[in-house]
N, C-alpha and C positions, 0 to 999 in steps of 0.2 A: 474261310473254310475252318470249321470247328473240328478239331481232331482230339480224341481222348481215349481213355482206357476204361475197360470194364472188367469186372471179376464176378464169377458166380461162387467163388469160394469152395470149389469141390475138394473133397478129401479122398485121395486115391486109397484103395484098399491095399495095404502092404502087410507082409508077414508079421511085423511087430504089433499090428493093431488087432489084438485078440480079446481085449477086456474093456469094459466101460471106462476104466481109468485111462487106458491108451487112447480111446476116442476123445476124451476130454483134453488130454495133452496135445493130441494132433489138432484139435479145434483151436486150442490156445495158440499153437505155432502158426496155424493158418491165418488167424486173425492178425497176428503180429506182422506176417508177411504182407497182408492186404494194406496195412497202414504204411509199410515201407514202400510198397508199389505206388501208393498215392503221393508220397513225398518225392519219389523218383520221377513220377509223371510231372509234378509241378516244376521240379528242377530242370526237366527237359523241355519246358515251355509248352506243354500240352494244356488243352483248355478245360477238360472236364474229366471227372472220375465217377464211374457208375458201379454200384454194388447191387447184386441180385438178391433174390429172396427164395429160400427153399425151406422145407420142413421135414427133412429126414436127416439121420446122422451122417449121410454122405456129403453134406454141405455144411459149411461153418456159419453161415449167416441166415438167421430167420427173421431178423429185424434190421433192414438196411439203415433206417434212421439212426439207430444206436451206433452202428459202425461209422456212419458218415459224421456223427458228432465227434467221435474220436479223431477222425481225419481232419475235421474242421479245426480242432485244437492244435494240430501239427502242421497246418498249411496256411497260406496267406491269400492266394489268388485263385486257385483252381476251383471250377464250379463242381458241385456235388449233387449227384442224382441217383435215384434208384433205377434198377434195371432188371426186372420190373417189380413194382409193387402189385401184389396179387389182389386187386381191388375187390374181386368177387367175394372174398371171405373176410374182409375187414370193414369196420365201421368208418365211413368217410370222415366223420368228425374226428376220430382218433388219428387217422392218417394225416389230415390237415394240421392238427395240433402238433404231431411229431415233426413234420417237415417245417412248420413255422418255427418250431424251436431250433431245428438245425439252421434255419435261415438266420435267426437272431444270433446264434453262437458264431456263425461263419461270417457275419457282416453282409448278408445278402447274396450268398452263393448257392442256395439250395434250389433244387428242381424236383419234380416228381415225374416219373415215367410209369404209367399204369398199363396193365395188361391182364390177360386171362391165362392162368397157369396151364402149362402143358402136362402138369402132373396132377394126379387125383388126390395125393396126400393132404393138401391144404383143406379140401372139402371134408375129408374124413376127420381131420384133427379139430376143425372148428365147428363141425356138426352141420354142414350145409348139404343139401340134396344136389348131387351132380347134374341131375336133369334140369336144374334151374340155372345152369352155367351162364347162359347168355342173359337171362332176365335179371339175375343178380348184378351182373356187370353193368348192364345198361342203366339200371336204377341208381346204382352207387356212383357211377360216373356222373350222372345228372346231378346228384347231390353234391359231389365233390366240386364240380364246377360252380354250383350255386354258392357253396361255402367260400370258394376262392374269390368270387366276385361280390358277395354280400356278407359282411361279417355277422349279421344277425338275420338270416333268412327265415321266411315262412315256407315250409315245405311239407308235402305229404306224399308218402309212397306206400308200397305194399309190403316190403320186407323189413322195414325199420319203423320205429316210432316216429311220429311227426315232429317237426320243429316249429315252434310258435313265436319266433322272433328273439330267441335268447342269443346273446352275444357269445361267440365261440372264441375263447382266448387260447393262446396269445395271438395277436396280430403279427404277421411276419415282418421282417425288415424291409423286404421289397413290397412295393405297392401292389403288385399282382404276381403271385407265385407262379412260375412257369410250370405247365403241365404238358407232358408229351404223351402220345398214345402209341403203344407198341402194336404193330400191325403185321399180320402174316397171311392175310386173305384179301380178296377183292372187297368183301363186305366191310372188313375193318378199315381198309384204305378209304372206302366211301365214307365211313363214319367219321374218321379223322378229318376229312375234307369238309364234310357237312357241318361239323362242330367248330371248324376253324382252328384246329389244334395242330401243332407240329407232330410229325409222324416219324417213327423209327421202325425200320424193316430188318428182320433177321435174314442174313444171306449166308446160307450154309452149304448149298449144293447147286450145281448147274451153272450155266453161262450168265453173264450180266444182264441179258434181256429179261430174265425172270424178275429181279427186283425193279427193273426199269418199267415193267408193265404195271406194277403196283404204284410206282411213283407217278405214272401218267394218269391212272385212275384218280389218285389223290389230288393231283393238281387240277384236273378238270372239275372235281367236286368242290374244291375250295374256291375255284374261280366262280362257280355258280352261286355259292353261298355268299361270296363277296364279304367275308368277315375278317380275313387276316391274310397276311402274306404267306405263301407256302414255304414250309421248312421240311426238308426230307433228310432223315438220318438213315445210315446203313450200319448195321451191327454185324461183325464178322470175326473170324478167328485168324490170329496172326502170330507169327514167330519169325524173327529175323536172325538168320544164320550166316556164318562165314562162307559156307560152301553149299552146293546143291546136295552133296552127300549127307551133310548134317540135316538138311530139310527132310530127306527121305528117311533118315534114321529116327526121326521124331514120331514115326508111325505108332509104336507101342503106346506112347503117351496119349496120342489122339484117340486110339481105340479104347484105352482105359477111360478117358474122359466121357465118351459118348455111350459106352455100353450100358445096358440096363443094369442097375445096381442090385436088383433082386428079381426073382422069378415073377414074370408078369408086369414088371415095372416099366416106366417110360424110358426110352433111349433108343439107340441105333447100334447095330452091329456093323462097324465100318471095316470092309474088307481091304486087303492091300491094294487091289485094283481100284476100288473107289477112292482110296487115299491118293494113289498115283494120278488119277484123273483130276482130283481136286487141286493137285500141285501144278497141273498143266496150264497153258496160257488161257484157256477158257474156263478153268476151274475156280471155285469160290474160295479156296484156301490161300490166304496170303502168307504163305510159309516159304521162305527162301532168302536169298541174299538181298541186300539193299536194292540192287538194280532190278532184280526179279519182282520184288514187292512193289517198288515204285512204278514199274511198267504196268503191272496188273491193276494197281489202284488208279492209275491214269485212265486205263480202259474202262474201269468201273465208273469213274466220274464222267467220262464221255457218254456212257450209256444212261446213267441215272441223274446226273447233275446234282449229286448229293450235297447238302449243306453241312451236314455233321457226319463224321466218321467215328465210330465207336468200336474199338478192337479189344477182343478177349485175348490176353497174352499168357495167362497162368494156368493153363489147362493140363489135366492128366498127370500132375506130379512132376512137371518139368523142373529141372534144377533151378534153384532160386536165382543164382547169378545170371543164368541164361535169360530168365524172365526179366530181371531188372535191366540187363543189357539191351534186350529187345525194346523195352520202353524208352530207354535213352536214345537208341538209334532211330526209333520212330520219330521222336521229337526233334532230334538234332540233325538227322540226315534225310529221312524220307519226307517229313512234313515240309521242310523248306523247298524241296523239289516240286512237290505237289502245288504249293502256293505260288511258286514262281511261274508256273505254267498257266495259272488261272488268276 
């Protein structure tokens, strides 16, 4: 069972952030914390570290590969992945080059997780028509996989200039750079299975049978394709506390994390009732004591049979030490109990 940490690098709005200089300093502090989180995750014997991608001042990371390179220089063993690379707005050649470079720096620890952004800002920033959301993703995923499997492919598409057999350097350290597909719908689960790719599903709300349904669709599709062994990842939100009262008290941080950051922006207004339901035994929030979190993760594994667990621990401006302690307790206390059972 592969258990690891994810970060989206969100920067909570606080009273002291009133000027562009304040944003720059907050971003600098946030990036430094992300590197410390990765070092802590490795020390806690966790298997991977994932860095997300966003393109607004509310998040610290616009280029996961750059941050992962910094982490690679400070760690020895932990695997390094994006979560996710917004492939619809990026040239797959550049994406592969960036992660091949991370792979070489890290000695073969890089992965790519690709997906389609839930935010519109990347399309505006890079000048792509949002109506081409799915077409761009399909074509660029096709090219990325060709580049991964053929160092000098011949390829022709609609939204990018063709490739005519030119070598794309550098070659990665690994023979075949792992590529995961982020999935949130039945169609994306089908796509991952049909392509023989490992799949990671975001689990933010509802009982465990919801991600289990996507896992079943994926496993059936990959069995029909007969191209690879199925690998299912589950991404979720976690915080390990000493008491249930501390878990309930984290609500303002969770509300801050998910709220729309600007009028009309993407996000969710999490009510106290919805948060309380998420904390319950059938809820998706892995927030509570070691015993509570372990019990809920066991139930989730029983429902989905996940192979990879990826947890977001640093959301909504939680105190730094609480975040680092959660990472350590996940690796040293929760993970051994999960593995001992399976």
